[in-house]
C-alpha positions as a printed NumPy array, in Angstrom:
array([[ 63.558,  89.067,  82.467],
       [ 67.079,  88.139,  83.525],
       [ 70.319,  89.284,  81.881],
       [ 72.586,  86.397,  80.889],
       [ 76.282,  87.334,  80.764],
       [ 78.486,  84.772,  79.004],
       [ 82.284,  84.376,  78.73 ],
       [ 82.019,  86.075,  75.328],
       [ 80.425,  89.089,  77.032],
       [ 83.218,  89.192,  79.621],
       [ 85.737,  89.149,  76.768],
       [ 83.809,  92.07 ,  75.236],
       [ 84.052,  94.024,  78.486],
       [ 87.806,  93.372,  78.647],
       [ 88.199,  94.43 ,  75.007],
       [ 86.301,  97.655,  75.632],
       [ 87.98 ,  98.692,  78.882],
       [ 91.324,  96.875,  78.819],
       [ 92.31 ,  94.226,  81.35 ],
       [ 94.53 ,  96.511,  83.496],
       [ 91.726,  99.06 ,  83.898],
       [ 89.158,  96.342,  84.62 ],
       [ 91.373,  94.778,  87.296],
       [ 91.803,  98.173,  88.918],
       [ 88.058,  98.809,  88.845],
       [ 87.467,  95.412,  90.417],
       [ 89.936,  96.196,  93.185],
       [ 88.204,  99.52 ,  93.839],
       [ 84.76 ,  97.874,  93.925],
       [ 85.881,  95.102,  96.289],
       [ 87.646,  97.602,  98.548],
       [ 84.526,  99.779,  98.736],
       [ 82.372,  96.793,  99.709],
       [ 84.879,  95.54 , 102.305],
       [ 84.769,  98.998, 103.87 ],
       [ 81.008,  98.564, 104.411],
       [ 81.483,  95.071, 105.831],
       [ 78.864,  95.504, 108.525],
       [ 76.092,  96.077, 105.977],
       [ 76.314,  92.512, 104.638],
       [ 74.603,  89.321, 105.768],
       [ 77.508,  86.861, 105.688],
       [ 77.957,  83.113, 106.07 ],
       [ 80.748,  80.642, 105.354],
       [ 80.257,  78.877, 102.046],
       [ 78.587,  75.492, 101.806],
       [ 80.891,  72.804, 100.426],
       [ 80.381,  69.284,  99.099],
       [ 83.657,  67.341,  99.02 ],
       [ 84.619,  64.273,  97.035],
       [ 87.868,  62.491,  96.382],
       [ 88.215,  64.369,  93.099],
       [ 87.454,  67.887,  94.305],
       [ 84.908,  70.185,  95.867],
       [ 81.708,  71.975,  94.798],
       [ 80.704,  75.07 ,  96.741],
       [ 77.895,  77.592,  97.069],
       [ 78.829,  81.091,  98.249],
       [ 75.971,  83.435,  99.311],
       [ 76.025,  87.028, 100.599],
       [ 73.562,  89.936, 100.65 ],
       [ 73.143,  93.555, 101.628],
       [ 69.816,  95.35 , 102.039],
       [ 69.295,  95.626,  98.289],
       [ 70.956,  92.734,  96.483],
       [ 71.545,  89.058,  97.114],
       [ 74.342,  87.189,  95.339],
       [ 75.573,  83.638,  95.218],
       [ 78.262,  81.797,  93.326],
       [ 78.413,  78.135,  92.326],
       [ 82.063,  77.109,  92.018],
       [ 84.091,  73.913,  91.898],
       [ 87.709,  72.99 ,  92.42 ],
       [ 88.847,  69.786,  90.691],
       [ 92.656,  69.673,  90.245],
       [ 92.504,  66.715,  87.834],
       [ 90.151,  68.423,  85.386],
       [ 92.925,  69.389,  82.973],
       [ 93.2  ,  65.713,  82.038],
       [ 89.576,  65.9  ,  80.866],
       [ 90.005,  69.166,  78.978],
       [ 88.148,  71.107,  81.689],
       [ 89.276,  74.02 ,  83.866],
       [ 90.171,  73.27 ,  87.476],
       [ 87.744,  76.019,  88.532],
       [ 84.373,  76.644,  86.859],
       [ 81.771,  79.034,  88.196],
       [ 78.591,  80.979,  87.587],
       [ 76.651,  83.375,  89.774],
       [ 73.36 ,  85.164,  90.319],
       [ 72.605,  88.708,  91.411],
       [ 69.046,  89.127,  92.696],
       [ 66.779,  91.882,  93.998],
       [ 66.29 ,  91.496,  97.754],
       [ 62.91 ,  93.26 ,  97.723],
       [ 61.319,  90.768,  95.305],
       [ 63.759,  87.859,  94.974],
       [ 63.844,  88.382,  91.198],
       [ 67.129,  87.188,  89.648],
       [ 68.427,  90.198,  87.743],
       [ 71.695,  88.761,  86.431],
       [ 72.94 ,  85.248,  85.673],
       [ 76.63 ,  85.442,  84.847],
       [ 79.608,  83.273,  84.098],
       [ 82.127,  83.572,  86.925],
       [ 85.011,  81.413,  85.735],
       [ 86.873,  84.269,  84.051],
       [ 85.471,  86.756,  86.507],
       [ 86.621,  84.732,  89.533],
       [ 90.193,  84.734,  88.235],
       [ 90.046,  88.512,  87.853],
       [ 88.382,  89.201,  91.211],
       [ 90.858,  86.902,  92.981],
       [ 93.782,  88.803,  91.494],
       [ 92.169,  92.134,  92.375],
       [ 91.628,  90.954,  95.96 ],
       [ 95.279,  89.883,  96.206],
       [ 96.397,  93.352,  95.15 ],
       [ 93.95 ,  94.966,  97.575],
       [ 95.515,  93.005, 100.423],
       [ 99.085,  93.642,  99.289],
       [ 98.406,  97.369,  98.966],
       [ 97.457,  97.36 , 102.644],
       [100.058,  94.879, 103.925],
       [103.165,  94.755, 101.717],
       [106.125,  97.075, 102.145],
       [105.73 , 100.357, 100.257],
       [107.759, 100.283,  97.071],
       [107.578,  96.496,  96.62 ],
       [108.747,  95.673,  93.099],
       [109.584,  91.949,  92.989],
       [107.271,  88.953,  93.343],
       [107.588,  85.176,  93.286],
       [104.646,  83.487,  91.581],
       [104.378,  79.853,  92.678],
       [101.832,  77.942,  90.597],
       [101.631,  79.018,  86.966],
       [ 98.202,  77.677,  86.037],
       [ 94.963,  79.31 ,  84.97 ],
       [ 94.996,  82.171,  87.485],
       [ 98.674,  83.081,  87.189],
       [ 98.408,  85.608,  84.329],
       [ 95.707,  87.521,  86.171],
       [ 97.787,  87.658,  89.357],
       [100.877,  88.774,  87.423],
       [ 99.081,  91.517,  85.493],
       [ 97.115,  92.765,  88.494],
       [100.303,  93.169,  90.518],
       [102.222,  94.68 ,  87.608],
       [ 99.632,  97.283,  86.654],
       [ 98.09 ,  97.798,  90.08 ],
       [101.077,  97.733,  92.434],
       [104.068,  98.348,  90.162],
       [105.633,  94.867,  90.366],
       [108.218,  94.759,  87.57 ],
       [110.153,  91.541,  88.337],
       [108.512,  88.117,  88.496],
       [110.175,  84.841,  89.444],
       [108.108,  81.921,  88.136],
       [107.925,  78.341,  89.374],
       [105.604,  75.407,  88.794],
       [106.165,  71.675,  89.161],
       [104.875,  71.419,  85.568],
       [107.334,  73.234,  83.252],
       [104.632,  73.415,  80.565],
       [102.542,  75.673,  82.804],
       [105.48 ,  78.038,  83.222],
       [106.124,  78.082,  79.472],
       [102.449,  78.945,  78.934],
       [102.712,  81.814,  81.414],
       [105.892,  83.088,  79.746],
       [104.188,  83.114,  76.344],
       [101.172,  84.993,  77.628],
       [103.257,  87.616,  79.439],
       [105.943,  87.998,  76.751],
       [104.53 ,  91.237,  75.346],
       [103.96 ,  93.029,  78.668],
       [106.096,  96.153,  78.724],
       [108.247,  96.728,  81.777],
       [107.802,  93.246,  83.241],
       [110.908,  91.057,  83.614],
       [110.413,  87.315,  83.977],
       [112.783,  84.789,  85.514],
       [112.135,  81.062,  85.532],
       [113.194,  79.662,  88.898],
       [114.544,  76.18 ,  89.516],
       [112.62 ,  75.651,  92.76 ],
       [110.284,  77.352,  95.209],
       [113.272,  78.391,  97.32 ],
       [114.967,  79.891,  94.264],
       [111.798,  81.787,  93.298],
       [111.147,  83.363,  96.694],
       [114.759,  84.381,  97.334],
       [114.854,  88.189,  97.558],
       [111.155,  88.626,  96.697],
       [109.164,  91.45 ,  98.261],
       [105.905,  89.518,  97.712],
       [105.304,  85.778,  97.414],
       [102.06 ,  84.648,  95.767],
       [101.15 ,  80.965,  95.873],
       [ 98.382,  79.804,  93.519],
       [ 98.616,  76.028,  93.5  ],
       [ 95.794,  73.593,  92.822],
       [ 96.512,  70.229,  94.486],
       [ 93.746,  69.199,  96.911],
       [ 96.159,  68.134,  99.618],
       [ 97.937,  69.449, 102.671],
       [101.178,  70.758, 101.229],
       [104.096,  72.761, 102.627],
       [105.154,  74.669,  99.558],
       [106.701,  77.549, 101.496],
       [108.73 ,  76.713, 104.614],
       [110.148,  78.947, 107.39 ],
       [113.691,  78.784, 106.023],
       [112.541,  80.545, 102.836],
       [111.08 ,  83.553, 104.633],
       [113.003,  86.827, 104.663],
       [112.282,  89.888, 106.842],
       [109.612,  92.16 , 105.409],
       [108.086,  89.64 , 103.   ],
       [104.378,  89.687, 102.28 ],
       [102.758,  86.381, 101.295],
       [ 99.511,  85.932,  99.38 ],
       [ 98.487,  82.344, 100.035],
       [ 95.729,  81.891,  97.441],
       [ 95.703,  78.161,  96.693],
       [ 94.843,  76.78 , 100.128],
       [ 91.077,  77.127, 100.053],
       [ 89.37 ,  74.015, 101.44 ],
       [ 89.74 ,  71.58 , 104.327],
       [ 92.891,  69.51 , 103.968],
       [ 94.415,  71.853, 101.372],
       [ 97.271,  74.126, 102.423],
       [100.393,  75.778, 101.007],
       [102.303,  77.263, 103.947],
       [104.105,  75.355, 106.664],
       [102.705,  76.092, 110.133],
       [106.017,  77.698, 111.083],
       [105.524,  80.341, 108.388],
       [102.201,  81.329, 109.934],
       [103.601,  81.261, 113.463],
       [106.316,  83.728, 112.458],
       [103.992,  86.195, 110.722],
       [100.958,  88.39 , 111.281],
       [ 98.092,  86.702, 109.47 ],
       [ 95.138,  88.415, 107.802],
       [ 92.005,  86.691, 106.498],
       [ 88.771,  87.542, 104.719],
       [ 86.017,  86.017, 106.882],
       [ 87.407,  84.286, 109.95 ],
       [ 84.719,  81.579, 110.383],
       [ 85.383,  80.38 , 106.822],
       [ 89.162,  80.786, 106.926],
       [ 89.485,  78.702, 110.108],
       [ 87.989,  75.782, 108.177],
       [ 89.488,  76.276, 104.721],
       [ 92.577,  78.475, 104.928],
       [ 96.162,  77.752, 105.815],
       [ 95.207,  78.675, 109.384],
       [ 93.237,  75.399, 109.589],
       [ 96.594,  73.967, 110.691],
       [ 96.829,  76.281, 113.684],
       [ 95.194,  76.201, 117.14 ],
       [ 91.704,  77.683, 117.381],
       [ 93.055,  80.671, 119.316],
       [ 95.807,  81.473, 116.811],
       [ 95.429,  85.226, 116.197],
       [ 94.182,  86.451, 112.828],
       [ 92.851,  89.823, 111.676],
       [ 90.013,  90.219, 109.184],
       [ 91.2  ,  92.404, 106.316],
       [ 88.183,  94.724, 106.369],
       [ 89.4  ,  96.036, 109.725],
       [ 92.68 ,  97.181, 108.159],
       [ 90.843,  98.795, 105.25 ],
       [ 88.576, 100.738, 107.621],
       [ 91.406, 101.767, 109.956],
       [ 90.145,  99.782, 112.968],
       [ 93.177,  97.457, 112.975],
       [ 96.831,  97.869, 112.069],
       [ 98.206,  96.501, 108.864],
       [101.982,  96.262, 108.468],
       [103.678,  97.72 , 111.534],
       [107.33 ,  97.707, 110.431],
       [109.519,  97.2  , 107.388],
       [110.826,  93.876, 108.741],
       [107.469,  92.395, 109.731],
       [106.306,  89.331, 107.78 ],
       [102.648,  89.474, 106.751],
       [100.407,  86.757, 105.307],
       [ 97.091,  87.174, 103.521],
       [ 95.488,  83.745, 103.923],
       [ 93.082,  84.116, 101.023],
       [ 90.369,  81.502, 100.512],
       [ 87.962,  83.6  ,  98.426],
       [ 84.859,  85.079, 100.017],
       [ 81.367,  85.666,  98.623],
       [ 81.56 ,  89.428,  99.106],
       [ 84.253,  89.577,  96.418],
       [ 81.845,  87.868,  93.991],
       [ 79.059,  90.269,  94.988],
       [ 81.361,  93.167,  94.049],
       [ 82.428,  91.516,  90.806],
       [ 78.885,  90.606,  89.757],
       [ 77.695,  94.142,  90.446],
       [ 80.498,  95.687,  88.412],
       [ 80.204,  93.218,  85.527],
       [ 76.447,  93.837,  85.341],
       [ 77.001,  97.592,  85.235],
       [ 79.668,  97.393,  82.521],
       [ 77.663,  94.921,  80.422],
       [ 74.647,  97.22 ,  80.577],
       [ 76.756, 100.181,  79.454],
       [ 78.078,  98.213,  76.468],
       [ 74.678,  96.637,  75.68 ],
       [ 76.127,  93.19 ,  76.243],
       [ 74.272,  90.215,  77.664],
       [ 71.15 ,  88.453,  76.472],
       [ 67.696,  88.872,  78.005],
       [ 66.358,  85.442,  78.919],
       [ 63.097,  84.103,  80.341],
       [ 64.591,  82.455,  83.388],
       [ 61.437,  83.149,  85.405],
       [ 57.948,  82.541,  83.933],
       [ 56.031,  85.608,  82.737],
       [ 52.483,  85.161,  84.061],
       [ 49.33 ,  87.14 ,  83.251],
       [ 48.089,  86.054,  86.689],
       [ 51.036,  85.611,  89.099],
       [ 48.974,  83.072,  91.07 ],
       [ 48.258,  80.868,  88.055],
       [ 51.521,  79.028,  87.455],
       [ 49.684,  75.918,  86.227],
       [ 48.071,  77.912,  83.442],
       [ 51.48 ,  78.496,  81.848],
       [ 51.584,  74.812,  80.855],
       [ 48.685,  75.343,  78.471],
       [ 46.824,  72.191,  79.464],
       [ 43.974,  74.245,  80.919],
       [ 40.461,  72.921,  80.304],
       [ 41.181,  70.883,  77.174],
       [ 39.169,  67.652,  77.379],
       [ 41.335,  64.642,  78.059],
       [ 44.586,  66.643,  78.065],
       [ 45.783,  65.233,  81.364],
       [ 45.066,  61.667,  80.237],
       [ 47.178,  61.93 ,  77.096],
       [ 50.426,  60.652,  78.643],
       [ 48.569,  57.616,  80.021],
       [ 47.13 ,  56.754,  76.624],
       [ 50.586,  57.045,  75.047],
       [ 52.068,  54.694,  77.612],
       [ 49.252,  52.173,  77.121],
       [ 49.814,  52.2  ,  73.388]])
C-alpha cells in the first residue's frame, strides 16, 4: 500500500514540531543530500509551457529511492481562487518501483524553497547578516521571512510588492513574530537600500529587471527565487555580470534561471561544490554573490523523505490502494472480476444495443 500525505497532514507535522524547527530540519536534510551530490541520477526537469503558465515534472533518484514532483506555475491563478504554484510528489522504492509515498507538495515546496534559500545564504552571505529586502510578498514570502529569521538571525525585513494587498497580508501574518522588525518600502530601490540580503520571489511569467546594477551595494547577497523558467527573470544582466553566481544544477539553470540572459560561457558555480568544500563561496566582505535559484528535484527528494519520516512518527497519512493487490501478480485481468462468467464481456454491447 501507499501512504497518502495531505495538506492536513503537513499542517499536523507543523503543529507537532513547530514551523521554525521544521524549516531547520529541511535545511539540514537538503544540505546533507547536496553533499552527496554524486550519488544521484539527475536530469533537468521536463516542462510544458503555455501562454498562461508552465507545468513541470521533476525527477531524481539515488540507489534506493526515486522521487518526482508534478508542479505548475500560473501567475494568473489568484483570479480563479487557485494558488500560483500547486504540486504533489511521489517517493518510490528503486528496487521494486513500488510507490511508497504520495504527498502534497504545495505547502512543502514553499518550505523547502525557503530552506534552500537559507542553505545558500549560510554559505554565501556575509557572516552576521541581519537585514533583508523581500521583494514579492505572495504565497512564499512568509516562509522565506521565517526561515531567514529563525535560521540565519535576520531581524529586519524591508517589504515590497507591486500589489499593496500582498504586503498587508504578509504584515498580518508576521505581526506576532518576536524580534522581527518590518518596514514597508515604497519601491524596490527603497527596499534593497542597506540590505545585507535581497530575496526576490516574484511570480510574473515574463523577463523582468526587478533589481538593477544601481541598486547593488558591496557585500550584498541576492537570492533570486522567482526567475524559474524560460523567459522569466528578475535580475538585470548587469547585476549578474558584477557578481559571482551560484546555481543548483547548471544544465537546468542555463535554461530557466536568470543566467539564461548571459552567454553560454558565463561562469557559474554549482552550490554543492561550495557545501563540500571543492569550490569557494564568498571570498571577501565586499564581494557580491547571487544564488540563482530555480528549484531542483533533489530538494524535493529531501523534503519528501523528511515529510514521510515525520508523518510515520506521528501516525499521519492514510494508507491507500494506489497499486492493485493481486493474489497472482501475473493476473491483472482477474482483478476486474469478469473472469469466466458467461456473457460477461458482451454485457456492454447489449446495453448499447438496447
